[in-house]
PDB file of N, CA, C and O in Angstrom:
ATOM      1  N   UNK A   1    -121.018 140.419  40.296  1.00  0.00           N
ATOM      2  CA  UNK A   1    -119.939 141.174  40.897  1.00  0.00           C
ATOM      3  C   UNK A   1    -118.979 141.624  39.795  1.00  0.00           C
ATOM      4  O   UNK A   1    -118.592 140.839  38.930  1.00  0.00           O
ATOM      5  N   UNK A   2    -118.610 142.885  39.845  1.00  0.00           N
ATOM      6  CA  UNK A   2    -117.617 143.432  38.927  1.00  0.00           C
ATOM      7  C   UNK A   2    -116.274 143.474  39.629  1.00  0.00           C
ATOM      8  O   UNK A   2    -116.198 143.842  40.801  1.00  0.00           O
ATOM      9  N   UNK A   3    -115.223 143.106  38.934  1.00  0.00           N
ATOM     10  CA  UNK A   3    -113.879 143.165  39.497  1.00  0.00           C
ATOM     11  C   UNK A   3    -112.956 143.867  38.517  1.00  0.00           C
ATOM     12  O   UNK A   3    -113.217 143.905  37.315  1.00  0.00           O
ATOM     13  N   UNK A   4    -111.883 144.417  39.041  1.00  0.00           N
ATOM     14  CA  UNK A   4    -110.917 145.078  38.173  1.00  0.00           C
ATOM     15  C   UNK A   4    -109.646 145.386  38.925  1.00  0.00           C
ATOM     16  O   UNK A   4    -109.507 145.087  40.111  1.00  0.00           O
ATOM     17  N   UNK A   5    -108.712 145.997  38.198  1.00  0.00           N
ATOM     18  CA  UNK A   5    -107.437 146.383  38.796  1.00  0.00           C
ATOM     19  C   UNK A   5    -106.848 147.543  38.021  1.00  0.00           C
ATOM     20  O   UNK A   5    -107.288 147.862  36.916  1.00  0.00           O
ATOM     21  N   UNK A   6    -105.852 148.164  38.611  1.00  0.00           N
ATOM     22  CA  UNK A   6    -105.136 149.237  37.943  1.00  0.00           C
ATOM     23  C   UNK A   6    -104.146 148.641  36.935  1.00  0.00           C
ATOM     24  O   UNK A   6    -104.016 147.420  36.844  1.00  0.00           O
ATOM     25  N   UNK A   7    -103.463 149.480  36.195  1.00  0.00           N
ATOM     26  CA  UNK A   7    -102.514 149.008  35.188  1.00  0.00           C
ATOM     27  C   UNK A   7    -101.383 148.179  35.779  1.00  0.00           C
ATOM     28  O   UNK A   7    -100.993 147.165  35.199  1.00  0.00           O
ATOM     29  N   UNK A   8    -100.847 148.597  36.934  1.00  0.00           N
ATOM     30  CA  UNK A   8     -99.698 147.887  37.508  1.00  0.00           C
ATOM     31  C   UNK A   8    -100.106 146.725  38.401  1.00  0.00           C
ATOM     32  O   UNK A   8     -99.258 145.914  38.772  1.00  0.00           O
ATOM     33  N   UNK A   9    -101.393 146.623  38.758  1.00  0.00           N
ATOM     34  CA  UNK A   9    -101.882 145.518  39.574  1.00  0.00           C
ATOM     35  C   UNK A   9    -101.777 145.724  41.072  1.00  0.00           C
ATOM     36  O   UNK A   9    -102.149 144.835  41.837  1.00  0.00           O
ATOM     37  N   UNK A  10    -101.276 146.881  41.516  1.00  0.00           N
ATOM     38  CA  UNK A  10    -101.147 147.124  42.957  1.00  0.00           C
ATOM     39  C   UNK A  10    -102.489 147.403  43.628  1.00  0.00           C
ATOM     40  O   UNK A  10    -102.624 147.212  44.837  1.00  0.00           O
ATOM     41  N   UNK A  11    -103.475 147.850  42.866  1.00  0.00           N
ATOM     42  CA  UNK A  11    -104.810 148.124  43.404  1.00  0.00           C
ATOM     43  C   UNK A  11    -105.814 147.232  42.678  1.00  0.00           C
ATOM     44  O   UNK A  11    -105.851 147.188  41.448  1.00  0.00           O
ATOM     45  N   UNK A  12    -106.627 146.521  43.463  1.00  0.00           N
ATOM     46  CA  UNK A  12    -107.715 145.725  42.903  1.00  0.00           C
ATOM     47  C   UNK A  12    -109.013 146.186  43.549  1.00  0.00           C
ATOM     48  O   UNK A  12    -109.005 146.789  44.622  1.00  0.00           O
ATOM     49  N   UNK A  13    -110.126 145.897  42.885  1.00  0.00           N
ATOM     50  CA  UNK A  13    -111.415 146.288  43.455  1.00  0.00           C
ATOM     51  C   UNK A  13    -112.492 145.296  43.074  1.00  0.00           C
ATOM     52  O   UNK A  13    -112.391 144.580  42.077  1.00  0.00           O
ATOM     53  N   UNK A  14    -113.537 145.275  43.905  1.00  0.00           N
ATOM     54  CA  UNK A  14    -114.740 144.478  43.658  1.00  0.00           C
ATOM     55  C   UNK A  14    -115.946 145.367  43.920  1.00  0.00           C
ATOM     56  O   UNK A  14    -115.979 146.114  44.898  1.00  0.00           O
ATOM     57  N   UNK A  15    -116.922 145.283  43.050  1.00  0.00           N
ATOM     58  CA  UNK A  15    -118.169 146.022  43.214  1.00  0.00           C
ATOM     59  C   UNK A  15    -119.295 145.007  43.272  1.00  0.00           C
ATOM     60  O   UNK A  15    -119.593 144.336  42.284  1.00  0.00           O
ATOM     61  N   UNK A  16    -119.923 144.899  44.444  1.00  0.00           N
ATOM     62  CA  UNK A  16    -120.967 143.894  44.675  1.00  0.00           C
ATOM     63  C   UNK A  16    -122.352 144.522  44.549  1.00  0.00           C
ATOM     64  O   UNK A  16    -122.529 145.710  44.817  1.00  0.00           O
ATOM     65  N   UNK A  17    -123.317 143.729  44.145  1.00  0.00           N
ATOM     66  CA  UNK A  17    -124.707 144.185  44.095  1.00  0.00           C
ATOM     67  C   UNK A  17    -125.038 144.922  42.815  1.00  0.00           C
ATOM     68  O   UNK A  17    -124.216 145.054  41.908  1.00  0.00           O
ATOM     69  N   UNK A  18    -126.265 145.396  42.773  1.00  0.00           N
ATOM     70  CA  UNK A  18    -126.765 146.095  41.591  1.00  0.00           C
ATOM     71  C   UNK A  18    -126.287 147.541  41.565  1.00  0.00           C
ATOM     72  O   UNK A  18    -126.142 148.176  42.609  1.00  0.00           O
ATOM     73  N   UNK A  19    -126.047 148.046  40.379  1.00  0.00           N
ATOM     74  CA  UNK A  19    -125.683 149.445  40.201  1.00  0.00           C
ATOM     75  C   UNK A  19    -126.912 150.325  40.354  1.00  0.00           C
ATOM     76  O   UNK A  19    -128.023 149.910  40.024  1.00  0.00           O
ATOM     77  N   UNK A  20    -126.718 151.523  40.848  1.00  0.00           N
ATOM     78  CA  UNK A  20    -127.788 152.513  40.901  1.00  0.00           C
ATOM     79  C   UNK A  20    -128.028 153.053  39.494  1.00  0.00           C
ATOM     80  O   UNK A  20    -129.170 153.237  39.074  1.00  0.00           O
ATOM     81  N   UNK A  21    -126.941 153.303  38.776  1.00  0.00           N
ATOM     82  CA  UNK A  21    -127.038 153.856  37.419  1.00  0.00           C
ATOM     83  C   UNK A  21    -125.687 153.753  36.729  1.00  0.00           C
ATOM     84  O   UNK A  21    -124.673 153.445  37.355  1.00  0.00           O
ATOM     85  N   UNK A  22    -125.694 154.012  35.447  1.00  0.00           N
ATOM     86  CA  UNK A  22    -124.468 154.257  34.692  1.00  0.00           C
ATOM     87  C   UNK A  22    -124.625 155.627  34.054  1.00  0.00           C
ATOM     88  O   UNK A  22    -125.738 156.054  33.745  1.00  0.00           O
ATOM     89  N   UNK A  23    -123.508 156.310  33.859  1.00  0.00           N
ATOM     90  CA  UNK A  23    -123.578 157.663  33.317  1.00  0.00           C
ATOM     91  C   UNK A  23    -122.363 157.937  32.444  1.00  0.00           C
ATOM     92  O   UNK A  23    -121.281 157.393  32.668  1.00  0.00           O
ATOM     93  N   UNK A  24    -122.559 158.777  31.460  1.00  0.00           N
ATOM     94  CA  UNK A  24    -121.470 159.270  30.626  1.00  0.00           C
ATOM     95  C   UNK A  24    -121.389 160.769  30.881  1.00  0.00           C
ATOM     96  O   UNK A  24    -122.369 161.492  30.700  1.00  0.00           O
ATOM     97  N   UNK A  25    -120.214 161.231  31.303  1.00  0.00           N
ATOM     98  CA  UNK A  25    -120.052 162.648  31.634  1.00  0.00           C
ATOM     99  C   UNK A  25    -119.070 163.296  30.660  1.00  0.00           C
ATOM    100  O   UNK A  25    -117.996 162.757  30.392  1.00  0.00           O
ATOM    101  N   UNK A  26    -119.456 164.461  30.135  1.00  0.00           N
ATOM    102  CA  UNK A  26    -118.635 165.193  29.178  1.00  0.00           C
ATOM    103  C   UNK A  26    -118.068 166.485  29.779  1.00  0.00           C
ATOM    104  O   UNK A  26    -117.556 167.324  29.038  1.00  0.00           O
ATOM    105  N   UNK A  27    -118.147 166.663  31.093  1.00  0.00           N
ATOM    106  CA  UNK A  27    -117.660 167.903  31.700  1.00  0.00           C
ATOM    107  C   UNK A  27    -116.138 168.003  31.550  1.00  0.00           C
ATOM    108  O   UNK A  27    -115.460 166.998  31.336  1.00  0.00           O
ATOM    109  N   UNK A  28    -115.613 169.224  31.663  1.00  0.00           N
ATOM    110  CA  UNK A  28    -114.174 169.447  31.505  1.00  0.00           C
ATOM    111  C   UNK A  28    -113.351 168.596  32.465  1.00  0.00           C
ATOM    112  O   UNK A  28    -112.309 168.060  32.087  1.00  0.00           O
ATOM    113  N   UNK A  29    -113.818 168.473  33.707  1.00  0.00           N
ATOM    114  CA  UNK A  29    -113.063 167.728  34.712  1.00  0.00           C
ATOM    115  C   UNK A  29    -112.977 166.249  34.351  1.00  0.00           C
ATOM    116  O   UNK A  29    -111.908 165.647  34.453  1.00  0.00           O
ATOM    117  N   UNK A  30    -114.086 165.666  33.933  1.00  0.00           N
ATOM    118  CA  UNK A  30    -114.078 164.244  33.557  1.00  0.00           C
ATOM    119  C   UNK A  30    -113.265 164.011  32.289  1.00  0.00           C
ATOM    120  O   UNK A  30    -112.626 162.968  32.149  1.00  0.00           O
ATOM    121  N   UNK A  31    -113.279 164.968  31.364  1.00  0.00           N
ATOM    122  CA  UNK A  31    -112.448 164.850  30.169  1.00  0.00           C
ATOM    123  C   UNK A  31    -110.970 164.851  30.544  1.00  0.00           C
ATOM    124  O   UNK A  31    -110.197 164.056  30.008  1.00  0.00           O
ATOM    125  N   UNK A  32    -110.572 165.724  31.450  1.00  0.00           N
ATOM    126  CA  UNK A  32    -109.164 165.776  31.875  1.00  0.00           C
ATOM    127  C   UNK A  32    -108.767 164.510  32.621  1.00  0.00           C
ATOM    128  O   UNK A  32    -107.674 163.981  32.419  1.00  0.00           O
ATOM    129  N   UNK A  33    -109.652 164.029  33.479  1.00  0.00           N
ATOM    130  CA  UNK A  33    -109.344 162.839  34.274  1.00  0.00           C
ATOM    131  C   UNK A  33    -109.241 161.599  33.400  1.00  0.00           C
ATOM    132  O   UNK A  33    -108.398 160.737  33.647  1.00  0.00           O
ATOM    133  N   UNK A  34    -110.089 161.499  32.381  1.00  0.00           N
ATOM    134  CA  UNK A  34    -110.095 160.303  31.538  1.00  0.00           C
ATOM    135  C   UNK A  34    -109.122 160.394  30.367  1.00  0.00           C
ATOM    136  O   UNK A  34    -108.719 159.372  29.810  1.00  0.00           O
ATOM    137  N   UNK A  35    -108.746 161.614  29.994  1.00  0.00           N
ATOM    138  CA  UNK A  35    -107.892 161.788  28.826  1.00  0.00           C
ATOM    139  C   UNK A  35    -108.649 161.659  27.518  1.00  0.00           C
ATOM    140  O   UNK A  35    -108.038 161.531  26.457  1.00  0.00           O
ATOM    141  N   UNK A  36    -109.972 161.692  27.583  1.00  0.00           N
ATOM    142  CA  UNK A  36    -110.796 161.537  26.382  1.00  0.00           C
ATOM    143  C   UNK A  36    -111.904 162.564  26.335  1.00  0.00           C
ATOM    144  O   UNK A  36    -111.886 163.547  27.076  1.00  0.00           O
ATOM    145  N   UNK A  37    -112.865 162.335  25.465  1.00  0.00           N
ATOM    146  CA  UNK A  37    -113.983 163.258  25.288  1.00  0.00           C
ATOM    147  C   UNK A  37    -115.038 163.113  26.376  1.00  0.00           C
ATOM    148  O   UNK A  37    -115.902 163.978  26.518  1.00  0.00           O
ATOM    149  N   UNK A  38    -114.980 162.021  27.152  1.00  0.00           N
ATOM    150  CA  UNK A  38    -115.970 161.760  28.194  1.00  0.00           C
ATOM    151  C   UNK A  38    -115.428 160.692  29.137  1.00  0.00           C
ATOM    152  O   UNK A  38    -114.395 160.078  28.873  1.00  0.00           O
ATOM    153  N   UNK A  39    -116.138 160.483  30.234  1.00  0.00           N
ATOM    154  CA  UNK A  39    -115.849 159.347  31.118  1.00  0.00           C
ATOM    155  C   UNK A  39    -117.139 158.560  31.306  1.00  0.00           C
ATOM    156  O   UNK A  39    -118.231 159.127  31.329  1.00  0.00           O
ATOM    157  N   UNK A  40    -116.997 157.262  31.438  1.00  0.00           N
ATOM    158  CA  UNK A  40    -118.134 156.385  31.711  1.00  0.00           C
ATOM    159  C   UNK A  40    -118.083 156.054  33.191  1.00  0.00           C
ATOM    160  O   UNK A  40    -117.048 155.620  33.697  1.00  0.00           O
ATOM    161  N   UNK A  41    -119.192 156.256  33.890  1.00  0.00           N
ATOM    162  CA  UNK A  41    -119.225 156.107  35.340  1.00  0.00           C
ATOM    163  C   UNK A  41    -120.274 155.091  35.763  1.00  0.00           C
ATOM    164  O   UNK A  41    -121.388 155.071  35.240  1.00  0.00           O
ATOM    165  N   UNK A  42    -119.900 154.252  36.714  1.00  0.00           N
ATOM    166  CA  UNK A  42    -120.830 153.330  37.354  1.00  0.00           C
ATOM    167  C   UNK A  42    -121.193 153.945  38.689  1.00  0.00           C
ATOM    168  O   UNK A  42    -120.306 154.319  39.456  1.00  0.00           O
ATOM    169  N   UNK A  43    -122.470 154.058  38.983  1.00  0.00           N
ATOM    170  CA  UNK A  43    -122.934 154.691  40.213  1.00  0.00           C
ATOM    171  C   UNK A  43    -123.403 153.605  41.171  1.00  0.00           C
ATOM    172  O   UNK A  43    -124.266 152.793  40.837  1.00  0.00           O
ATOM    173  N   UNK A  44    -122.814 153.601  42.383  1.00  0.00           N
ATOM    174  CA  UNK A  44    -123.137 152.592  43.393  1.00  0.00           C
ATOM    175  C   UNK A  44    -122.959 153.207  44.772  1.00  0.00           C
ATOM    176  O   UNK A  44    -122.382 154.285  44.913  1.00  0.00           O
ATOM    177  N   UNK A  45    -123.456 152.515  45.785  1.00  0.00           N
ATOM    178  CA  UNK A  45    -123.240 152.935  47.167  1.00  0.00           C
ATOM    179  C   UNK A  45    -121.807 152.599  47.569  1.00  0.00           C
ATOM    180  O   UNK A  45    -121.253 151.589  47.138  1.00  0.00           O
ATOM    181  N   UNK A  46    -121.220 153.448  48.392  1.00  0.00           N
ATOM    182  CA  UNK A  46    -119.850 153.240  48.854  1.00  0.00           C
ATOM    183  C   UNK A  46    -119.675 151.870  49.501  1.00  0.00           C
ATOM    184  O   UNK A  46    -118.622 151.247  49.362  1.00  0.00           O
ATOM    185  N   UNK A  47    -120.697 151.399  50.206  1.00  0.00           N
ATOM    186  CA  UNK A  47    -120.617 150.112  50.903  1.00  0.00           C
ATOM    187  C   UNK A  47    -120.504 148.929  49.940  1.00  0.00           C
ATOM    188  O   UNK A  47    -120.129 147.834  50.360  1.00  0.00           O
ATOM    189  N   UNK A  48    -120.816 149.128  48.669  1.00  0.00           N
ATOM    190  CA  UNK A  48    -120.739 148.054  47.682  1.00  0.00           C
ATOM    191  C   UNK A  48    -119.323 147.844  47.154  1.00  0.00           C
ATOM    192  O   UNK A  48    -119.041 146.819  46.532  1.00  0.00           O
ATOM    193  N   UNK A  49    -118.434 148.800  47.394  1.00  0.00           N
ATOM    194  CA  UNK A  49    -117.092 148.774  46.817  1.00  0.00           C
ATOM    195  C   UNK A  49    -116.057 148.320  47.838  1.00  0.00           C
ATOM    196  O   UNK A  49    -116.007 148.838  48.953  1.00  0.00           O
ATOM    197  N   UNK A  50    -115.237 147.357  47.453  1.00  0.00           N
ATOM    198  CA  UNK A  50    -114.089 146.930  48.246  1.00  0.00           C
ATOM    199  C   UNK A  50    -112.838 147.190  47.426  1.00  0.00           C
ATOM    200  O   UNK A  50    -112.719 146.715  46.297  1.00  0.00           O
ATOM    201  N   UNK A  51    -111.906 147.945  47.994  1.00  0.00           N
ATOM    202  CA  UNK A  51    -110.658 148.265  47.308  1.00  0.00           C
ATOM    203  C   UNK A  51    -109.508 147.699  48.119  1.00  0.00           C
ATOM    204  O   UNK A  51    -109.444 147.886  49.334  1.00  0.00           O
ATOM    205  N   UNK A  52    -108.603 147.009  47.449  1.00  0.00           N
ATOM    206  CA  UNK A  52    -107.386 146.489  48.076  1.00  0.00           C
ATOM    207  C   UNK A  52    -106.194 147.179  47.439  1.00  0.00           C
ATOM    208  O   UNK A  52    -106.053 147.196  46.216  1.00  0.00           O
ATOM    209  N   UNK A  53    -105.342 147.745  48.273  1.00  0.00           N
ATOM    210  CA  UNK A  53    -104.180 148.482  47.791  1.00  0.00           C
ATOM    211  C   UNK A  53    -104.294 149.936  48.205  1.00  0.00           C
ATOM    212  O   UNK A  53    -105.340 150.390  48.668  1.00  0.00           O
ATOM    213  N   UNK A  54    -103.203 150.652  48.029  1.00  0.00           N
ATOM    214  CA  UNK A  54    -103.151 152.037  48.488  1.00  0.00           C
ATOM    215  C   UNK A  54    -103.557 153.002  47.378  1.00  0.00           C
ATOM    216  O   UNK A  54    -103.018 152.974  46.272  1.00  0.00           O
ATOM    217  N   UNK A  55    -104.521 153.852  47.709  1.00  0.00           N
ATOM    218  CA  UNK A  55    -104.990 154.868  46.773  1.00  0.00           C
ATOM    219  C   UNK A  55    -104.477 156.239  47.190  1.00  0.00           C
ATOM    220  O   UNK A  55    -104.321 156.514  48.379  1.00  0.00           O
ATOM    221  N   UNK A  56    -104.219 157.089  46.218  1.00  0.00           N
ATOM    222  CA  UNK A  56    -103.961 158.502  46.464  1.00  0.00           C
ATOM    223  C   UNK A  56    -105.240 159.248  46.104  1.00  0.00           C
ATOM    224  O   UNK A  56    -106.097 158.719  45.396  1.00  0.00           O
ATOM    225  N   UNK A  57    -105.361 160.470  46.592  1.00  0.00           N
ATOM    226  CA  UNK A  57    -106.595 161.234  46.409  1.00  0.00           C
ATOM    227  C   UNK A  57    -106.301 162.631  45.887  1.00  0.00           C
ATOM    228  O   UNK A  57    -105.381 163.304  46.353  1.00  0.00           O
ATOM    229  N   UNK A  58    -107.096 163.056  44.912  1.00  0.00           N
ATOM    230  CA  UNK A  58    -107.098 164.438  44.443  1.00  0.00           C
ATOM    231  C   UNK A  58    -108.486 164.993  44.740  1.00  0.00           C
ATOM    232  O   UNK A  58    -109.489 164.442  44.286  1.00  0.00           O
ATOM    233  N   UNK A  59    -108.544 166.087  45.506  1.00  0.00           N
ATOM    234  CA  UNK A  59    -109.825 166.681  45.879  1.00  0.00           C
ATOM    235  C   UNK A  59    -110.116 167.888  45.000  1.00  0.00           C
ATOM    236  O   UNK A  59    -109.346 168.849  44.970  1.00  0.00           O
ATOM    237  N   UNK A  60    -111.234 167.829  44.285  1.00  0.00           N
ATOM    238  CA  UNK A  60    -111.666 168.954  43.457  1.00  0.00           C
ATOM    239  C   UNK A  60    -112.617 169.819  44.263  1.00  0.00           C
ATOM    240  O   UNK A  60    -113.482 169.317  44.981  1.00  0.00           O
ATOM    241  N   UNK A  61    -112.445 171.120  44.136  1.00  0.00           N
ATOM    242  CA  UNK A  61    -113.318 172.056  44.841  1.00  0.00           C
ATOM    243  C   UNK A  61    -114.204 172.784  43.841  1.00  0.00           C
ATOM    244  O   UNK A  61    -113.973 172.744  42.632  1.00  0.00           O
ATOM    245  N   UNK A  62    -115.220 173.446  44.372  1.00  0.00           N
ATOM    246  CA  UNK A  62    -116.112 174.240  43.537  1.00  0.00           C
ATOM    247  C   UNK A  62    -115.378 175.427  42.938  1.00  0.00           C
ATOM    248  O   UNK A  62    -114.206 175.653  43.241  1.00  0.00           O
ATOM    249  N   UNK A  63    -116.047 176.172  42.106  1.00  0.00           N
ATOM    250  CA  UNK A  63    -115.425 177.299  41.413  1.00  0.00           C
ATOM    251  C   UNK A  63    -114.860 178.337  42.368  1.00  0.00           C
ATOM    252  O   UNK A  63    -113.869 178.993  42.049  1.00  0.00           O
ATOM    253  N   UNK A  64    -115.474 178.497  43.534  1.00  0.00           N
ATOM    254  CA  UNK A  64    -114.974 179.453  44.524  1.00  0.00           C
ATOM    255  C   UNK A  64    -113.885 178.845  45.396  1.00  0.00           C
ATOM    256  O   UNK A  64    -113.269 179.550  46.196  1.00  0.00           O
ATOM    257  N   UNK A  65    -113.641 177.547  45.254  1.00  0.00           N
ATOM    258  CA  UNK A  65    -112.603 176.887  46.032  1.00  0.00           C
ATOM    259  C   UNK A  65    -112.959 176.679  47.484  1.00  0.00           C
ATOM    260  O   UNK A  65    -112.074 176.447  48.307  1.00  0.00           O
ATOM    261  N   UNK A  66    -114.245 176.757  47.820  1.00  0.00           N
ATOM    262  CA  UNK A  66    -114.639 176.720  49.221  1.00  0.00           C
ATOM    263  C   UNK A  66    -115.115 175.362  49.719  1.00  0.00           C
ATOM    264  O   UNK A  66    -115.241 175.177  50.929  1.00  0.00           O
ATOM    265  N   UNK A  67    -115.381 174.415  48.844  1.00  0.00           N
ATOM    266  CA  UNK A  67    -115.888 173.119  49.305  1.00  0.00           C
ATOM    267  C   UNK A  67    -115.472 172.025  48.325  1.00  0.00           C
ATOM    268  O   UNK A  67    -115.484 172.215  47.109  1.00  0.00           O
ATOM    269  N   UNK A  68    -115.105 170.879  48.886  1.00  0.00           N
ATOM    270  CA  UNK A  68    -114.760 169.730  48.058  1.00  0.00           C
ATOM    271  C   UNK A  68    -116.049 169.140  47.501  1.00  0.00           C
ATOM    272  O   UNK A  68    -116.985 168.884  48.258  1.00  0.00           O
ATOM    273  N   UNK A  69    -116.113 168.920  46.187  1.00  0.00           N
ATOM    274  CA  UNK A  69    -117.316 168.303  45.631  1.00  0.00           C
ATOM    275  C   UNK A  69    -117.056 166.926  45.042  1.00  0.00           C
ATOM    276  O   UNK A  69    -118.002 166.166  44.835  1.00  0.00           O
ATOM    277  N   UNK A  70    -115.801 166.582  44.764  1.00  0.00           N
ATOM    278  CA  UNK A  70    -115.494 165.218  44.316  1.00  0.00           C
ATOM    279  C   UNK A  70    -114.066 164.865  44.732  1.00  0.00           C
ATOM    280  O   UNK A  70    -113.144 165.673  44.624  1.00  0.00           O
ATOM    281  N   UNK A  71    -113.922 163.649  45.204  1.00  0.00           N
ATOM    282  CA  UNK A  71    -112.599 163.102  45.521  1.00  0.00           C
ATOM    283  C   UNK A  71    -112.284 162.058  44.457  1.00  0.00           C
ATOM    284  O   UNK A  71    -112.975 161.045  44.349  1.00  0.00           O
ATOM    285  N   UNK A  72    -111.257 162.305  43.685  1.00  0.00           N
ATOM    286  CA  UNK A  72    -110.838 161.362  42.645  1.00  0.00           C
ATOM    287  C   UNK A  72    -109.702 160.529  43.220  1.00  0.00           C
ATOM    288  O   UNK A  72    -108.649 161.058  43.575  1.00  0.00           O
ATOM    289  N   UNK A  73    -109.926 159.217  43.310  1.00  0.00           N
ATOM    290  CA  UNK A  73    -108.961 158.318  43.941  1.00  0.00           C
ATOM    291  C   UNK A  73    -108.330 157.445  42.870  1.00  0.00           C
ATOM    292  O   UNK A  73    -109.016 156.935  41.985  1.00  0.00           O
ATOM    293  N   UNK A  74    -107.014 157.277  42.960  1.00  0.00           N
ATOM    294  CA  UNK A  74    -106.253 156.613  41.914  1.00  0.00           C
ATOM    295  C   UNK A  74    -105.075 155.852  42.508  1.00  0.00           C
ATOM    296  O   UNK A  74    -104.675 156.103  43.645  1.00  0.00           O
ATOM    297  N   UNK A  75    -104.519 154.919  41.730  1.00  0.00           N
ATOM    298  CA  UNK A  75    -103.348 154.165  42.167  1.00  0.00           C
ATOM    299  C   UNK A  75    -102.168 155.123  42.284  1.00  0.00           C
ATOM    300  O   UNK A  75    -101.891 155.886  41.359  1.00  0.00           O
ATOM    301  N   UNK A  76    -101.476 155.086  43.416  1.00  0.00           N
ATOM    302  CA  UNK A  76    -100.330 155.954  43.628  1.00  0.00           C
ATOM    303  C   UNK A  76     -99.112 155.568  42.814  1.00  0.00           C
ATOM    304  O   UNK A  76     -98.195 156.374  42.654  1.00  0.00           O
ATOM    305  N   UNK A  77     -99.086 154.348  42.296  1.00  0.00           N
ATOM    306  CA  UNK A  77     -97.934 153.899  41.508  1.00  0.00           C
ATOM    307  C   UNK A  77     -98.087 154.184  40.018  1.00  0.00           C
ATOM    308  O   UNK A  77     -97.192 154.768  39.408  1.00  0.00           O
ATOM    309  N   UNK A  78     -99.210 153.780  39.424  1.00  0.00           N
ATOM    310  CA  UNK A  78     -99.367 153.923  37.968  1.00  0.00           C
ATOM    311  C   UNK A  78    -100.328 155.037  37.572  1.00  0.00           C
ATOM    312  O   UNK A  78    -100.388 155.406  36.399  1.00  0.00           O
ATOM    313  N   UNK A  79    -101.082 155.582  38.529  1.00  0.00           N
ATOM    314  CA  UNK A  79    -101.987 156.693  38.239  1.00  0.00           C
ATOM    315  C   UNK A  79    -103.350 156.312  37.692  1.00  0.00           C
ATOM    316  O   UNK A  79    -104.144 157.191  37.357  1.00  0.00           O
ATOM    317  N   UNK A  80    -103.641 155.015  37.593  1.00  0.00           N
ATOM    318  CA  UNK A  80    -104.945 154.591  37.062  1.00  0.00           C
ATOM    319  C   UNK A  80    -106.077 155.102  37.943  1.00  0.00           C
ATOM    320  O   UNK A  80    -106.043 154.895  39.156  1.00  0.00           O
ATOM    321  N   UNK A  81    -107.088 155.770  37.362  1.00  0.00           N
ATOM    322  CA  UNK A  81    -108.238 156.181  38.162  1.00  0.00           C
ATOM    323  C   UNK A  81    -109.028 154.954  38.598  1.00  0.00           C
ATOM    324  O   UNK A  81    -109.271 154.046  37.802  1.00  0.00           O
ATOM    325  N   UNK A  82    -109.429 154.932  39.874  1.00  0.00           N
ATOM    326  CA  UNK A  82    -110.169 153.792  40.421  1.00  0.00           C
ATOM    327  C   UNK A  82    -111.588 154.190  40.793  1.00  0.00           C
ATOM    328  O   UNK A  82    -112.537 153.516  40.394  1.00  0.00           O
ATOM    329  N   UNK A  83    -111.754 155.267  41.546  1.00  0.00           N
ATOM    330  CA  UNK A  83    -113.087 155.649  42.010  1.00  0.00           C
ATOM    331  C   UNK A  83    -113.148 157.164  42.224  1.00  0.00           C
ATOM    332  O   UNK A  83    -112.169 157.785  42.639  1.00  0.00           O
ATOM    333  N   UNK A  84    -114.299 157.737  41.939  1.00  0.00           N
ATOM    334  CA  UNK A  84    -114.577 159.132  42.268  1.00  0.00           C
ATOM    335  C   UNK A  84    -115.708 159.140  43.278  1.00  0.00           C
ATOM    336  O   UNK A  84    -116.740 158.498  43.078  1.00  0.00           O
ATOM    337  N   UNK A  85    -115.506 159.877  44.369  1.00  0.00           N
ATOM    338  CA  UNK A  85    -116.499 159.954  45.439  1.00  0.00           C
ATOM    339  C   UNK A  85    -117.109 161.347  45.430  1.00  0.00           C
ATOM    340  O   UNK A  85    -116.408 162.339  45.633  1.00  0.00           O
ATOM    341  N   UNK A  86    -118.408 161.420  45.196  1.00  0.00           N
ATOM    342  CA  UNK A  86    -119.102 162.701  45.174  1.00  0.00           C
ATOM    343  C   UNK A  86    -119.534 163.101  46.572  1.00  0.00           C
ATOM    344  O   UNK A  86    -120.001 162.269  47.349  1.00  0.00           O
ATOM    345  N   UNK A  87    -119.377 164.370  46.887  1.00  0.00           N
ATOM    346  CA  UNK A  87    -119.882 164.911  48.148  1.00  0.00           C
ATOM    347  C   UNK A  87    -121.296 165.403  47.878  1.00  0.00           C
ATOM    348  O   UNK A  87    -121.491 166.479  47.313  1.00  0.00           O
ATOM    349  N   UNK A  88    -122.276 164.611  48.284  1.00  0.00           N
ATOM    350  CA  UNK A  88    -123.670 164.977  48.004  1.00  0.00           C
ATOM    351  C   UNK A  88    -124.305 165.675  49.175  1.00  0.00           C
ATOM    352  O   UNK A  88    -125.475 166.052  49.109  1.00  0.00           O
TER     353      UNK A  88
END
């Protein structure tokens, strides 16, 4: 089981079970979200994740702005990114 928390400690999470994959993404959106040259992502089923605390959400849309393709969820107090949910 993987556990973690945001910078201020208001949001905690647990990820149970085996990961589907790990990925490193260098796209512009992940660079902006991480503040670096890439983001490292753990891929799992939504049912494996338990989050305690209040998250805020930023919804990214496609280039035409017509459909949400990723929801980036983060701590509303300190801004730490917690989870990104892909619309598959």
